[in-house]
C-alpha atoms as an extended CHARMM CRD file, in Angstrom:
* protein
*
       276  EXT
         1         1  MET       CA            199.7800000000     -140.3570000000       93.7230000000  PROA      1               0.0000000000
         2         2  SER       CA            202.5010000000     -141.8980000000       95.8460000000  PROA      2               0.0000000000
         3         3  THR       CA            205.6400000000     -143.0470000000       94.1080000000  PROA      3               0.0000000000
         4         4  ALA       CA            205.7930000000     -146.2810000000       96.1330000000  PROA      4               0.0000000000
         5         5  PRO       CA            203.0400000000     -148.0910000000       94.1340000000  PROA      5               0.0000000000
         6         6  ARG       CA            204.6650000000     -147.0360000000       90.8570000000  PROA      6               0.0000000000
         7         7  ILE       CA            208.0390000000     -148.3180000000       92.0020000000  PROA      7               0.0000000000
         8         8  GLY       CA            206.4380000000     -151.5690000000       93.1530000000  PROA      8               0.0000000000
         9         9  ARG       CA            204.7480000000     -152.0740000000       89.7680000000  PROA      9               0.0000000000
        10        10  ALA       CA            207.9830000000     -151.2800000000       87.9260000000  PROA      10              0.0000000000
        11        11  VAL       CA            209.8900000000     -153.8070000000       90.0460000000  PROA      11              0.0000000000
        12        12  GLY       CA            207.1830000000     -156.4100000000       89.4710000000  PROA      12              0.0000000000
        13        13  VAL       CA            207.3210000000     -155.8670000000       85.7050000000  PROA      13              0.0000000000
        14        14  GLN       CA            211.1170000000     -156.1790000000       85.7350000000  PROA      14              0.0000000000
        15        15  VAL       CA            210.9350000000     -159.4110000000       87.7280000000  PROA      15              0.0000000000
        16        16  LEU       CA            208.4040000000     -160.8870000000       85.2990000000  PROA      16              0.0000000000
        17        17  LEU       CA            210.4920000000     -159.8630000000       82.2910000000  PROA      17              0.0000000000
        18        18  TRP       CA            213.6740000000     -161.3630000000       83.7460000000  PROA      18              0.0000000000
        19        19  ALA       CA            211.7910000000     -164.5500000000       84.6450000000  PROA      19              0.0000000000
        20        20  TYR       CA            210.4850000000     -164.8170000000       81.0910000000  PROA      20              0.0000000000
        21        21  ALA       CA            213.9730000000     -164.2040000000       79.7100000000  PROA      21              0.0000000000
        22        22  GLY       CA            215.3210000000     -166.9840000000       81.9340000000  PROA      22              0.0000000000
        23        23  VAL       CA            212.6600000000     -169.4300000000       80.7430000000  PROA      23              0.0000000000
        24        24  ALA       CA            213.2690000000     -168.4580000000       77.0920000000  PROA      24              0.0000000000
        25        25  PHE       CA            217.0690000000     -168.4940000000       77.1430000000  PROA      25              0.0000000000
        26        26  GLY       CA            217.6050000000     -171.2940000000       79.6610000000  PROA      26              0.0000000000
        27        27  PRO       CA            217.2610000000     -174.1440000000       77.1120000000  PROA      27              0.0000000000
        28        28  LEU       CA            219.4900000000     -172.2930000000       74.6540000000  PROA      28              0.0000000000
        29        29  LEU       CA            222.1640000000     -171.9220000000       77.3140000000  PROA      29              0.0000000000
        30        30  LEU       CA            221.9700000000     -175.6410000000       78.1720000000  PROA      30              0.0000000000
        31        31  VAL       CA            222.3580000000     -176.5530000000       74.5000000000  PROA      31              0.0000000000
        32        32  LEU       CA            225.3390000000     -174.2060000000       74.1350000000  PROA      32              0.0000000000
        33        33  LEU       CA            227.0490000000     -175.6300000000       77.2170000000  PROA      33              0.0000000000
        34        34  GLY       CA            226.3200000000     -179.1710000000       76.0750000000  PROA      34              0.0000000000
        35        35  SER       CA            227.9480000000     -178.5040000000       72.7130000000  PROA      35              0.0000000000
        36        36  LEU       CA            231.2270000000     -177.7530000000       74.5430000000  PROA      36              0.0000000000
        37        37  ARG       CA            231.2580000000     -180.9970000000       76.5400000000  PROA      37              0.0000000000
        38        38  GLY       CA            232.3250000000     -184.5090000000       75.6810000000  PROA      38              0.0000000000
        39        39  ASN       CA            229.7530000000     -187.2520000000       75.2210000000  PROA      39              0.0000000000
        40        40  ARG       CA            230.7880000000     -189.1940000000       78.3330000000  PROA      40              0.0000000000
        41        41  GLU       CA            230.6420000000     -186.0670000000       80.4490000000  PROA      41              0.0000000000
        42        42  ILE       CA            227.1290000000     -185.3140000000       79.2010000000  PROA      42              0.0000000000
        43        43  MET       CA            225.9180000000     -188.8420000000       79.9050000000  PROA      43              0.0000000000
        44        44  ARG       CA            227.4020000000     -188.7420000000       83.4030000000  PROA      44              0.0000000000
        45        45  GLU       CA            226.0420000000     -185.2920000000       84.3220000000  PROA      45              0.0000000000
        46        46  PRO       CA            223.4950000000     -184.0200000000       81.7470000000  PROA      46              0.0000000000
        47        47  LEU       CA            223.0230000000     -180.5420000000       83.2890000000  PROA      47              0.0000000000
        48        48  GLY       CA            226.5860000000     -179.8920000000       84.4100000000  PROA      48              0.0000000000
        49        49  LEU       CA            229.0480000000     -177.2500000000       83.2570000000  PROA      49              0.0000000000
        50        50  PRO       CA            231.8850000000     -178.0910000000       80.8310000000  PROA      50              0.0000000000
        51        51  THR       CA            235.0080000000     -178.9830000000       82.8410000000  PROA      51              0.0000000000
        52        52  SER       CA            237.2860000000     -178.9420000000       79.7720000000  PROA      52              0.0000000000
        53        53  PRO       CA            235.4990000000     -177.1510000000       76.8810000000  PROA      53              0.0000000000
        54        54  THR       CA            236.0790000000     -178.6650000000       73.4430000000  PROA      54              0.0000000000
        55        55  PHE       CA            235.0090000000     -177.7250000000       69.9310000000  PROA      55              0.0000000000
        56        56  GLU       CA            235.3740000000     -181.2300000000       68.4830000000  PROA      56              0.0000000000
        57        57  ASN       CA            231.5970000000     -181.6760000000       68.5390000000  PROA      57              0.0000000000
        58        58  PHE       CA            231.1910000000     -178.8760000000       66.0070000000  PROA      58              0.0000000000
        59        59  GLY       CA            233.7400000000     -180.4630000000       63.6850000000  PROA      59              0.0000000000
        60        60  ARG       CA            231.9640000000     -183.8350000000       63.7860000000  PROA      60              0.0000000000
        61        61  ALA       CA            228.5490000000     -182.2870000000       63.2620000000  PROA      61              0.0000000000
        62        62  TRP       CA            229.7530000000     -180.1380000000       60.3720000000  PROA      62              0.0000000000
        63        63  ALA       CA            231.7670000000     -182.8130000000       58.5870000000  PROA      63              0.0000000000
        64        64  ASN       CA            229.7230000000     -185.9660000000       59.1690000000  PROA      64              0.0000000000
        65        65  ALA       CA            226.1210000000     -184.7740000000       59.0660000000  PROA      65              0.0000000000
        66        66  SER       CA            226.0050000000     -182.6010000000       55.9020000000  PROA      66              0.0000000000
        67        67  LEU       CA            225.0130000000     -179.6020000000       57.9960000000  PROA      67              0.0000000000
        68        68  SER       CA            226.8780000000     -177.2910000000       55.6300000000  PROA      68              0.0000000000
        69        69  THR       CA            224.5570000000     -178.3760000000       52.7900000000  PROA      69              0.0000000000
        70        70  TYR       CA            221.4140000000     -178.0120000000       54.8940000000  PROA      70              0.0000000000
        71        71  LEU       CA            222.4660000000     -174.5980000000       56.1580000000  PROA      71              0.0000000000
        72        72  LEU       CA            223.2760000000     -173.3620000000       52.6660000000  PROA      72              0.0000000000
        73        73  ASN       CA            219.8770000000     -174.5180000000       51.3900000000  PROA      73              0.0000000000
        74        74  SER       CA            218.1120000000     -172.7690000000       54.2610000000  PROA      74              0.0000000000
        75        75  VAL       CA            220.0660000000     -169.5530000000       53.7460000000  PROA      75              0.0000000000
        76        76  VAL       CA            219.3880000000     -169.4430000000       49.9910000000  PROA      76              0.0000000000
        77        77  ILE       CA            215.6800000000     -170.2720000000       50.2960000000  PROA      77              0.0000000000
        78        78  THR       CA            215.0590000000     -167.9620000000       53.2620000000  PROA      78              0.0000000000
        79        79  VAL       CA            216.9010000000     -164.9430000000       51.8510000000  PROA      79              0.0000000000
        80        80  ALA       CA            215.2920000000     -165.3440000000       48.4070000000  PROA      80              0.0000000000
        81        81  ALA       CA            211.7900000000     -165.8770000000       49.8220000000  PROA      81              0.0000000000
        82        82  VAL       CA            211.9460000000     -162.9680000000       52.2850000000  PROA      82              0.0000000000
        83        83  THR       CA            213.3920000000     -160.6200000000       49.6530000000  PROA      83              0.0000000000
        84        84  LEU       CA            210.8290000000     -161.5850000000       47.0140000000  PROA      84              0.0000000000
        85        85  CYS       CA            207.9590000000     -161.3580000000       49.5020000000  PROA      85              0.0000000000
        86        86  THR       CA            209.0460000000     -157.9410000000       50.7610000000  PROA      86              0.0000000000
        87        87  VAL       CA            209.5220000000     -156.4510000000       47.2910000000  PROA      87              0.0000000000
        88        88  ILE       CA            206.1890000000     -157.7070000000       45.9530000000  PROA      88              0.0000000000
        89        89  SER       CA            204.3350000000     -156.6980000000       49.1330000000  PROA      89              0.0000000000
        90        90  LEU       CA            205.7270000000     -153.1590000000       49.0720000000  PROA      90              0.0000000000
        91        91  MET       CA            204.8270000000     -152.7730000000       45.4030000000  PROA      91              0.0000000000
        92        92  ALA       CA            201.2870000000     -153.9530000000       46.1670000000  PROA      92              0.0000000000
        93        93  ALA       CA            200.8450000000     -152.0010000000       49.3970000000  PROA      93              0.0000000000
        94        94  TYR       CA            201.9280000000     -148.6450000000       47.9580000000  PROA      94              0.0000000000
        95        95  PRO       CA            199.0680000000     -148.1420000000       45.4660000000  PROA      95              0.0000000000
        96        96  LEU       CA            196.5450000000     -149.7030000000       47.8520000000  PROA      96              0.0000000000
        97        97  ALA       CA            197.5370000000     -147.2640000000       50.5920000000  PROA      97              0.0000000000
        98        98  ARG       CA            198.2950000000     -144.0880000000       48.6160000000  PROA      98              0.0000000000
        99        99  TRP       CA            196.2120000000     -144.1540000000       45.4280000000  PROA      99              0.0000000000
       100       100  ARG       CA            192.4630000000     -143.8140000000       44.9460000000  PROA      100             0.0000000000
       101       101  PHE       CA            190.9500000000     -146.0170000000       42.2410000000  PROA      101             0.0000000000
       102       102  THR       CA            187.8620000000     -148.1260000000       41.6620000000  PROA      102             0.0000000000
       103       103  GLY       CA            188.0340000000     -151.5150000000       43.3370000000  PROA      103             0.0000000000
       104       104  ARG       CA            190.8050000000     -150.5560000000       45.7630000000  PROA      104             0.0000000000
       105       105  ALA       CA            188.9010000000     -151.7790000000       48.8190000000  PROA      105             0.0000000000
       106       106  LEU       CA            188.0050000000     -155.0500000000       47.1050000000  PROA      106             0.0000000000
       107       107  LEU       CA            191.6040000000     -155.6440000000       46.0520000000  PROA      107             0.0000000000
       108       108  ALA       CA            192.8670000000     -154.8800000000       49.5650000000  PROA      108             0.0000000000
       109       109  ALA       CA            190.3240000000     -157.3000000000       51.0160000000  PROA      109             0.0000000000
       110       110  TYR       CA            191.5230000000     -159.9380000000       48.5660000000  PROA      110             0.0000000000
       111       111  PHE       CA            195.0890000000     -159.5980000000       49.8200000000  PROA      111             0.0000000000
       112       112  LEU       CA            194.0520000000     -159.5600000000       53.4590000000  PROA      112             0.0000000000
       113       113  SER       CA            191.8110000000     -162.6230000000       53.0370000000  PROA      113             0.0000000000
       114       114  GLY       CA            195.0070000000     -164.6540000000       52.9840000000  PROA      114             0.0000000000
       115       115  LEU       CA            195.3130000000     -163.9870000000       56.7310000000  PROA      115             0.0000000000
       116       116  MET       CA            192.1160000000     -165.8660000000       57.5140000000  PROA      116             0.0000000000
       117       117  LEU       CA            193.2540000000     -169.3960000000       56.7070000000  PROA      117             0.0000000000
       118       118  PRO       CA            196.6790000000     -170.9780000000       57.3230000000  PROA      118             0.0000000000
       119       119  ILE       CA            198.4790000000     -171.9800000000       54.1670000000  PROA      119             0.0000000000
       120       120  LYS       CA            198.9850000000     -175.5370000000       55.4210000000  PROA      120             0.0000000000
       121       121  LEU       CA            195.2790000000     -176.2530000000       54.9370000000  PROA      121             0.0000000000
       122       122  GLY       CA            195.9020000000     -176.0950000000       51.1930000000  PROA      122             0.0000000000
       123       123  VAL       CA            198.7380000000     -178.6190000000       51.1610000000  PROA      123             0.0000000000
       124       124  LEU       CA            197.0070000000     -181.0060000000       48.7370000000  PROA      124             0.0000000000
       125       125  PRO       CA            196.1260000000     -178.3860000000       46.0770000000  PROA      125             0.0000000000
       126       126  ILE       CA            199.5920000000     -176.9170000000       46.4720000000  PROA      126             0.0000000000
       127       127  PHE       CA            201.2360000000     -180.3110000000       46.0180000000  PROA      127             0.0000000000
       128       128  TYR       CA            199.2000000000     -181.1640000000       42.9020000000  PROA      128             0.0000000000
       129       129  MET       CA            199.8190000000     -177.7080000000       41.4290000000  PROA      129             0.0000000000
       130       130  PHE       CA            203.5630000000     -177.9860000000       42.0630000000  PROA      130             0.0000000000
       131       131  GLN       CA            203.5750000000     -181.4940000000       40.6000000000  PROA      131             0.0000000000
       132       132  SER       CA            201.9150000000     -180.2890000000       37.3910000000  PROA      132             0.0000000000
       133       133  MET       CA            204.4300000000     -177.4140000000       37.1520000000  PROA      133             0.0000000000
       134       134  GLY       CA            207.4660000000     -179.5970000000       37.8640000000  PROA      134             0.0000000000
       135       135  LEU       CA            208.2560000000     -177.7620000000       41.1060000000  PROA      135             0.0000000000
       136       136  VAL       CA            208.2040000000     -180.7530000000       43.4540000000  PROA      136             0.0000000000
       137       137  ASP       CA            211.7020000000     -181.4160000000       44.8110000000  PROA      137             0.0000000000
       138       138  SER       CA            212.6820000000     -177.9020000000       43.7540000000  PROA      138             0.0000000000
       139       139  ARG       CA            214.2400000000     -175.1740000000       45.8650000000  PROA      139             0.0000000000
       140       140  ILE       CA            212.6920000000     -172.6040000000       43.5250000000  PROA      140             0.0000000000
       141       141  GLY       CA            209.2210000000     -173.9980000000       44.1820000000  PROA      141             0.0000000000
       142       142  LEU       CA            209.7480000000     -173.8720000000       47.9380000000  PROA      142             0.0000000000
       143       143  THR       CA            211.0090000000     -170.2950000000       47.6820000000  PROA      143             0.0000000000
       144       144  LEU       CA            207.9530000000     -169.2090000000       45.6870000000  PROA      144             0.0000000000
       145       145  LEU       CA            205.6500000000     -170.9120000000       48.1850000000  PROA      145             0.0000000000
       146       146  TYR       CA            207.1890000000     -169.1270000000       51.1720000000  PROA      146             0.0000000000
       147       147  ALA       CA            207.1540000000     -165.7820000000       49.3630000000  PROA      147             0.0000000000
       148       148  ALA       CA            203.4940000000     -166.1440000000       48.4150000000  PROA      148             0.0000000000
       149       149  GLY       CA            202.5300000000     -167.2890000000       51.8990000000  PROA      149             0.0000000000
       150       150  GLY       CA            204.0410000000     -164.1940000000       53.5030000000  PROA      150             0.0000000000
       151       151  ILE       CA            202.4670000000     -161.6210000000       51.1810000000  PROA      151             0.0000000000
       152       152  PRO       CA            199.0980000000     -161.1500000000       53.0020000000  PROA      152             0.0000000000
       153       153  PHE       CA            200.7010000000     -160.3350000000       56.3510000000  PROA      153             0.0000000000
       154       154  SER       CA            203.3800000000     -158.1650000000       54.7400000000  PROA      154             0.0000000000
       155       155  VAL       CA            200.8470000000     -156.1850000000       52.7040000000  PROA      155             0.0000000000
       156       156  PHE       CA            198.7720000000     -155.6260000000       55.8490000000  PROA      156             0.0000000000
       157       157  ILE       CA            201.7530000000     -154.2220000000       57.7910000000  PROA      157             0.0000000000
       158       158  LEU       CA            203.0580000000     -152.1010000000       54.9190000000  PROA      158             0.0000000000
       159       159  MET       CA            199.6310000000     -150.6720000000       54.0870000000  PROA      159             0.0000000000
       160       160  ALA       CA            199.1170000000     -149.5860000000       57.6910000000  PROA      160             0.0000000000
       161       161  PHE       CA            202.5370000000     -147.9170000000       57.7400000000  PROA      161             0.0000000000
       162       162  LEU       CA            202.2010000000     -146.1830000000       54.3580000000  PROA      162             0.0000000000
       163       163  ARG       CA            198.8050000000     -144.7530000000       55.2560000000  PROA      163             0.0000000000
       164       164  GLY       CA            200.4230000000     -142.9540000000       58.1740000000  PROA      164             0.0000000000
       165       165  LEU       CA            203.1020000000     -141.2280000000       56.0970000000  PROA      165             0.0000000000
       166       166  PRO       CA            202.5600000000     -137.5580000000       55.1860000000  PROA      166             0.0000000000
       167       167  THR       CA            201.7500000000     -136.8620000000       51.5470000000  PROA      167             0.0000000000
       168       168  ASP       CA            203.6100000000     -133.5290000000       51.3300000000  PROA      168             0.0000000000
       169       169  ILE       CA            206.8620000000     -135.0040000000       49.9960000000  PROA      169             0.0000000000
       170       170  GLU       CA            205.1130000000     -137.0490000000       47.3150000000  PROA      170             0.0000000000
       171       171  GLU       CA            203.0060000000     -134.1000000000       46.1690000000  PROA      171             0.0000000000
       172       172  ALA       CA            206.0940000000     -131.8720000000       45.9820000000  PROA      172             0.0000000000
       173       173  ALA       CA            207.9240000000     -134.5310000000       43.9720000000  PROA      173             0.0000000000
       174       174  ARG       CA            205.0190000000     -134.8740000000       41.5250000000  PROA      174             0.0000000000
       175       175  ILE       CA            204.9170000000     -131.0950000000       41.0710000000  PROA      175             0.0000000000
       176       176  ASP       CA            208.6360000000     -131.2180000000       40.1960000000  PROA      176             0.0000000000
       177       177  GLY       CA            207.8700000000     -133.8010000000       37.5140000000  PROA      177             0.0000000000
       178       178  VAL       CA            209.0950000000     -136.9530000000       39.3050000000  PROA      178             0.0000000000
       179       179  GLY       CA            207.5220000000     -140.0790000000       37.8460000000  PROA      179             0.0000000000
       180       180  GLU       CA            205.7430000000     -142.6900000000       39.9400000000  PROA      180             0.0000000000
       181       181  LEU       CA            208.4910000000     -145.2950000000       39.5240000000  PROA      181             0.0000000000
       182       182  ARG       CA            211.2410000000     -142.9270000000       40.6280000000  PROA      182             0.0000000000
       183       183  LEU       CA            209.0470000000     -141.5890000000       43.4400000000  PROA      183             0.0000000000
       184       184  PHE       CA            208.4580000000     -145.1430000000       44.6730000000  PROA      184             0.0000000000
       185       185  ARG       CA            212.1340000000     -146.0620000000       44.4550000000  PROA      185             0.0000000000
       186       186  SER       CA            213.7150000000     -142.8690000000       45.7930000000  PROA      186             0.0000000000
       187       187  ILE       CA            211.1550000000     -141.5560000000       48.2940000000  PROA      187             0.0000000000
       188       188  VAL       CA            208.6070000000     -144.1580000000       49.3800000000  PROA      188             0.0000000000
       189       189  THR       CA            211.0210000000     -147.0410000000       49.8030000000  PROA      189             0.0000000000
       190       190  PRO       CA            213.5340000000     -145.1560000000       52.0290000000  PROA      190             0.0000000000
       191       191  LEU       CA            210.6820000000     -143.7820000000       54.1530000000  PROA      191             0.0000000000
       192       192  SER       CA            209.3270000000     -147.3100000000       54.5740000000  PROA      192             0.0000000000
       193       193  ARG       CA            212.5360000000     -148.7870000000       56.0180000000  PROA      193             0.0000000000
       194       194  PRO       CA            211.0670000000     -149.4040000000       59.4940000000  PROA      194             0.0000000000
       195       195  ALA       CA            208.1070000000     -151.3150000000       58.0680000000  PROA      195             0.0000000000
       196       196  ILE       CA            210.3130000000     -153.1810000000       55.5870000000  PROA      196             0.0000000000
       197       197  ALA       CA            212.6290000000     -154.2960000000       58.3780000000  PROA      197             0.0000000000
       198       198  THR       CA            209.6620000000     -155.3460000000       60.5110000000  PROA      198             0.0000000000
       199       199  VAL       CA            208.1650000000     -157.3920000000       57.6950000000  PROA      199             0.0000000000
       200       200  ALA       CA            211.4940000000     -159.0660000000       56.9590000000  PROA      200             0.0000000000
       201       201  VAL       CA            212.0490000000     -159.9580000000       60.6250000000  PROA      201             0.0000000000
       202       202  PHE       CA            208.5800000000     -161.4410000000       61.0270000000  PROA      202             0.0000000000
       203       203  GLN       CA            208.9090000000     -163.5180000000       57.8430000000  PROA      203             0.0000000000
       204       204  LEU       CA            212.4330000000     -164.7160000000       58.5750000000  PROA      204             0.0000000000
       205       205  ALA       CA            211.8260000000     -167.0630000000       61.5220000000  PROA      205             0.0000000000
       206       206  PRO       CA            208.8090000000     -169.0010000000       60.1290000000  PROA      206             0.0000000000
       207       207  THR       CA            210.5820000000     -169.5420000000       56.8290000000  PROA      207             0.0000000000
       208       208  TRP       CA            213.8350000000     -170.6820000000       58.4410000000  PROA      208             0.0000000000
       209       209  ASN       CA            212.1430000000     -172.9680000000       60.9760000000  PROA      209             0.0000000000
       210       210  ASP       CA            209.4880000000     -174.5150000000       58.7350000000  PROA      210             0.0000000000
       211       211  PHE       CA            209.5820000000     -178.3080000000       58.7400000000  PROA      211             0.0000000000
       212       212  PHE       CA            206.2650000000     -179.1350000000       57.0950000000  PROA      212             0.0000000000
       213       213  PHE       CA            206.6210000000     -177.9890000000       53.4780000000  PROA      213             0.0000000000
       214       214  PRO       CA            210.2490000000     -179.1010000000       52.9460000000  PROA      214             0.0000000000
       215       215  LEU       CA            209.2580000000     -182.5330000000       54.2230000000  PROA      215             0.0000000000
       216       216  ILE       CA            206.2920000000     -182.6750000000       51.8230000000  PROA      216             0.0000000000
       217       217  LEU       CA            207.8040000000     -181.0740000000       48.7140000000  PROA      217             0.0000000000
       218       218  LEU       CA            211.4660000000     -182.0870000000       48.7680000000  PROA      218             0.0000000000
       219       219  ARG       CA            212.6920000000     -185.5340000000       47.8220000000  PROA      219             0.0000000000
       220       220  SER       CA            216.4800000000     -185.2400000000       47.4650000000  PROA      220             0.0000000000
       221       221  SER       CA            218.5140000000     -185.1170000000       50.6520000000  PROA      221             0.0000000000
       222       222  GLU       CA            220.9460000000     -182.6170000000       49.1330000000  PROA      222             0.0000000000
       223       223  LYS       CA            218.0580000000     -180.1220000000       48.8760000000  PROA      223             0.0000000000
       224       224  TYR       CA            216.8310000000     -180.4630000000       52.4700000000  PROA      224             0.0000000000
       225       225  THR       CA            216.6410000000     -177.3800000000       54.6530000000  PROA      225             0.0000000000
       226       226  ILE       CA            218.0140000000     -177.3250000000       58.1800000000  PROA      226             0.0000000000
       227       227  PRO       CA            214.8370000000     -178.4710000000       60.0290000000  PROA      227             0.0000000000
       228       228  VAL       CA            214.4530000000     -181.6020000000       57.8800000000  PROA      228             0.0000000000
       229       229  GLY       CA            218.1950000000     -182.1590000000       57.8580000000  PROA      229             0.0000000000
       230       230  LEU       CA            218.2970000000     -182.0010000000       61.6490000000  PROA      230             0.0000000000
       231       231  SER       CA            215.6210000000     -184.6920000000       61.8960000000  PROA      231             0.0000000000
       232       232  ARG       CA            217.8850000000     -187.0340000000       59.9390000000  PROA      232             0.0000000000
       233       233  PHE       CA            220.8290000000     -185.8660000000       61.9960000000  PROA      233             0.0000000000
       234       234  PHE       CA            219.0370000000     -186.8010000000       65.2270000000  PROA      234             0.0000000000
       235       235  GLY       CA            218.4630000000     -190.3230000000       63.9410000000  PROA      235             0.0000000000
       236       236  GLU       CA            222.0510000000     -190.8780000000       62.8620000000  PROA      236             0.0000000000
       237       237  PHE       CA            223.7250000000     -189.3070000000       65.9180000000  PROA      237             0.0000000000
       238       238  SER       CA            221.2380000000     -190.2520000000       68.6330000000  PROA      238             0.0000000000
       239       239  THR       CA            224.0240000000     -191.6440000000       70.8410000000  PROA      239             0.0000000000
       240       240  ASP       CA            226.4090000000     -188.7290000000       70.3180000000  PROA      240             0.0000000000
       241       241  ARG       CA            224.8520000000     -186.0600000000       72.5140000000  PROA      241             0.0000000000
       242       242  GLY       CA            227.7110000000     -183.5960000000       72.0870000000  PROA      242             0.0000000000
       243       243  ALA       CA            227.3700000000     -183.6310000000       68.3020000000  PROA      243             0.0000000000
       244       244  LEU       CA            223.6010000000     -183.2430000000       68.6400000000  PROA      244             0.0000000000
       245       245  TYR       CA            224.0070000000     -180.1360000000       70.7710000000  PROA      245             0.0000000000
       246       246  ALA       CA            226.5980000000     -178.7500000000       68.3660000000  PROA      246             0.0000000000
       247       247  GLY       CA            224.2600000000     -179.3250000000       65.4350000000  PROA      247             0.0000000000
       248       248  LEU       CA            221.4820000000     -177.4420000000       67.2070000000  PROA      248             0.0000000000
       249       249  VAL       CA            223.8200000000     -174.5290000000       67.9390000000  PROA      249             0.0000000000
       250       250  LEU       CA            224.9270000000     -174.3640000000       64.3050000000  PROA      250             0.0000000000
       251       251  ALA       CA            221.2900000000     -174.3950000000       63.1900000000  PROA      251             0.0000000000
       252       252  VAL       CA            220.1520000000     -171.6720000000       65.5940000000  PROA      252             0.0000000000
       253       253  LEU       CA            223.2040000000     -169.3890000000       65.4760000000  PROA      253             0.0000000000
       254       254  PRO       CA            222.5490000000     -167.7730000000       62.0500000000  PROA      254             0.0000000000
       255       255  LEU       CA            218.9770000000     -166.9800000000       63.0390000000  PROA      255             0.0000000000
       256       256  VAL       CA            220.0770000000     -165.4140000000       66.3380000000  PROA      256             0.0000000000
       257       257  VAL       CA            222.7160000000     -163.2770000000       64.6160000000  PROA      257             0.0000000000
       258       258  VAL       CA            220.2650000000     -162.0490000000       61.9850000000  PROA      258             0.0000000000
       259       259  PHE       CA            217.6420000000     -161.2810000000       64.6150000000  PROA      259             0.0000000000
       260       260  VAL       CA            220.0960000000     -159.1890000000       66.6380000000  PROA      260             0.0000000000
       261       261  MET       CA            221.1930000000     -157.2470000000       63.5590000000  PROA      261             0.0000000000
       262       262  ALA       CA            217.6390000000     -156.7820000000       62.2890000000  PROA      262             0.0000000000
       263       263  SER       CA            216.3740000000     -155.6500000000       65.6840000000  PROA      263             0.0000000000
       264       264  ARG       CA            218.9750000000     -152.8720000000       65.7510000000  PROA      264             0.0000000000
       265       265  GLN       CA            217.9700000000     -151.8030000000       62.2590000000  PROA      265             0.0000000000
       266       266  VAL       CA            214.3040000000     -151.7040000000       63.2120000000  PROA      266             0.0000000000
       267       267  VAL       CA            215.0180000000     -149.5720000000       66.2830000000  PROA      267             0.0000000000
       268       268  ALA       CA            217.2630000000     -147.2340000000       64.2580000000  PROA      268             0.0000000000
       269       269  GLY       CA            214.6550000000     -146.8950000000       61.5420000000  PROA      269             0.0000000000
       270       270  LEU       CA            211.8430000000     -146.1520000000       63.9780000000  PROA      270             0.0000000000
       271       271  THR       CA            213.9680000000     -143.5740000000       65.7750000000  PROA      271             0.0000000000
       272       272  ALA       CA            214.8810000000     -141.8830000000       62.4960000000  PROA      272             0.0000000000
       273       273  GLY       CA            211.2380000000     -141.8520000000       61.4670000000  PROA      273             0.0000000000
       274       274  ILE       CA            210.1760000000     -140.1770000000       64.6890000000  PROA      274             0.0000000000
       275       275  GLY       CA            212.9130000000     -137.5640000000       64.3670000000  PROA      275             0.0000000000
       276       276  ARG       CA            211.9130000000     -136.4780000000       60.8660000000  PROA      276             0.0000000000
């Protein structure tokens, strides 16, 4: 087969990927540039470049819009929910993938049935249950909700990964007298790092960006997460475009940083797994 068609396809794929990257990152770049411009400059030329970059917009957004409180709430809830979801899912996926017992298939189907319906369809039962438990307007309640909502998907991913691991190391450890708890902690968990990182990455963005449940379940403004806080911020600073752009950058920046770091960890883990 001639190399010319292969080169043409490779060039076409590269062009499509760069075009998609431009469409995806273009708005982010405009927001970043807008955060460095004064309000009058933005109103005069909305899509222009900053002639004299300034960081005053970030100071106003941080000090006057309670973004520090919203960001802290989002960080605490997201980290706690993702950690709790990952730990519980790994503990559930390990016996379902590696042990043989009566009712295993039924229990696995029960976990996976959570993938069939979106959790938002159960907003009324969830609200009434949280109200009876005193978890409305509670960061703990919101954390538990996010953790529970991510378990079906996480169990599905972890089960598929654990089923592909060789059993030789576990069998050798059991012959040496290693208990199941130590085996899970010292052998299974390190081997599952690629899947754990993947699960954490996929649960991070929906939890951080969710607007629906914080709006429904939270009442106090000091407990708002960043999506709900930004909606209030937009109303209060609708005429200050520079501060609006700065607020968006501050809201997106932690997620971008974590995604970059997590992506490197996922790649490193997958590479290490292949090399073993």
